[in-house]
N, C-alpha and C positions, 0 to 999 in steps of 0.2 A: 437506631438502626445502624448496623455495622456494614462494612464494605461488602462482605460476602452476601449479606441479605439484599443489598442493593443490586448486586450482580444477578442473584437468583430472581429478583423481581423483574429486572430488565430482560432476562432470558425468557421468563414466562409470559411477559406482556408485549413482546415484540413478535412480528410476523415470523412464523416458524420457517425453518429451512425447507427448501424443496428437496425432493428425493436425491438429486445429484449432489447438492451441497452436503446433505446429511451423509451420503456415501463417502465423500471426500473427507469429511470430518472424522468419521469412524475409521476409515482406512489410515489416516494420518496418525490418529491417536494410538492405533494398534501396531503400526508398522514402521513409523519414522522415529529416528533417534531423538529428534528435537520437535515434538508435537506442539510445544508451547509457541512455536513460531507461526502457527496457523492464525489467521485473523479471527476465525471463529464466528459464531452465530450473530451476536449483537453488533460487533464491529462490521461484519460482513453486510448486515442489513443496513447499517449506516452508510457504508460505501455505495451500496446499491441506491439508496435514497438520494445521496449527494449527486451521483451520476445521473439519475433520472431528473433531478432538478436542473442540472447544467445542460443535459442533452448534448453531449460532446460528439464531434465528428472524429476526433483523434485523441486517444488516450495512450499515455506511456506509463507502464508499470516497471519499476526497477526492483527486482526481487520477486520472482514468480512463486517460489516454494512449490506446493503441491497443486496450485491452481485455483484455490478457493476464492481469493480476493479478485483475481482476474475475471472470473465468471460473474461475481457480484458487480464489478465495475462495468462489464460489458452490457449489463441489463439496461443501462441508460443511453447506449449509443444510438445516434440517429440512424435511419435506414441507410445501409451502405457504409456505416462508420467502421473504423478499425481500431483495435486495441493492440499495441505492441507491448510485449512483456519479455523481460530479460532475466534469465536464470544462469548463474555462474556454474552450477554443478550439473553435469549431464545426467547422473542417475536421478536427481530430483526433477530435472526437466522432463525426463522420460515419463515419470509418474504424472506430471501435469499434462503432458501431451495426450496421454491415454484418456484422462478425464475431459480434456477439451474436445476430443473426438465424440464424446457422449453428449456434449452440450449443444443446445440449440444455437449457440453463438460460435460454433466451430468455424464458420466461414468468416467471422469477424475478428478472430484472434490470430495474431502472428507471434509465434514463440521463437525467441532467439536464445542461443546458448553461448556463453562466453563472458568476456570482460565488458561490463556495461560502458566503461569509459571509452572503449574502442568501438562498440556497436552503436552507441547513440549518435555520433556524428555521421554515421553512414545512413541513418534513417531519413534524413532530409525532410522532416515533417514539422508542422507548426502545431503545438499542442493546446488543446482545450483544458485538459486535466492530466496531471502527473501524480503518481503515487510512488513515494520513495519508501522502500521497506527492505533494504539490503544491508550490507556490511556497514556498521555504524561509523567507522573511521572515514568512509567514503561520502558521507552525507553532504558535506560542504562542496566537495568536488562535483557531485551529481547535481546539486542545486545550481551551481555556477555554470555547469555545462548545459543544462536544459533551459535555464531562465530566459536567455535571449530568444529561444524558439517558443516560449509560452506566449499565447496571444494576449493582448490587452484584455483585462478582466478575466483571464484564464486563472485556473486554480492549481495549486500544488498541495498535496497532502504528504506529511512526513510522519511515519509511525514510530512508536517506541521512544517518544521524547522524554519519558520519565526514566527509562531503562531500569525498571524494577525499583524505582526510588533512588537509585545510586546517583543519577545525574542531578538530583535536587540537593545533594549534600554539598556543603561548602568545599570539602576536600574529596572530590570524586576519585575513586580508585578503579584501576583497570582501564585499558585503552578504549574500550567501547563506551564506558560511562563518561570518561573524560571527553571523548569525541562528541557525544551527544550534548554534554554540557556546553562545549564550545559551539556546536551547531545552534543550540537554543539562544545563546548570546549573540551569535552572528545574525540570526533571523530577527531577534528583538531590536537590534541596532539599525536595521535597514529602514530607509524612508521611502522606498519605491514599492512597498507592498502594504497590504492590510492583512492582519493576522489575528487568529484567536486560538487559544489552547482548549482542546476538548479533553475532558478528564475521563474519557472512556478507556477501559482496559489499561494499557501501559502508556497512555498519553498519545494524542494525535494533534499535530499542528495543521490547521487549515489556513492556507495562505492565498491571497488574491493579488495578482499583478495589477498595479494601478496605472 
């Protein structure tokens, strides 16, 4: 069984997207210049399941894109819980904002536009769950910025840790691949966390603060 067969099986045997997620998926595929950045069906369902297992009060997402992953993560929030999500690009944030308004979680999602390194310190929250899926050279900075505010036994998810396989090569090329390779080594060497690599899609690091 090859990788594509595995992906097709996972897609067919995972809970189907609801109507809004399907709409976001279709819109992004047809209208966005970088649709591959969408979390997509299977990873989105995993994010939803992880959030529902944790039942967080506060979630931080770094990298909103068109809103798919935020809506998945918001599904696990406790009543009255809040998800803060940060998108650097205003045109993309505007797309996400429109979809959030259609969501049953509209009152639980706070969308911020701008530089995450400037926005995160202003939030003054303690996080149960953090999802990092933004510019790859910023991963270590984002991790170090949020980690002190992650609760004990809280979780951090980092996406794209394979970076299309480039980050697994001995001599990674390109700034993003090199940055992800450095991030993976940085995480692997830490002794104040527990971590596991999930081989779903483009690689996902699941990290628990001990």
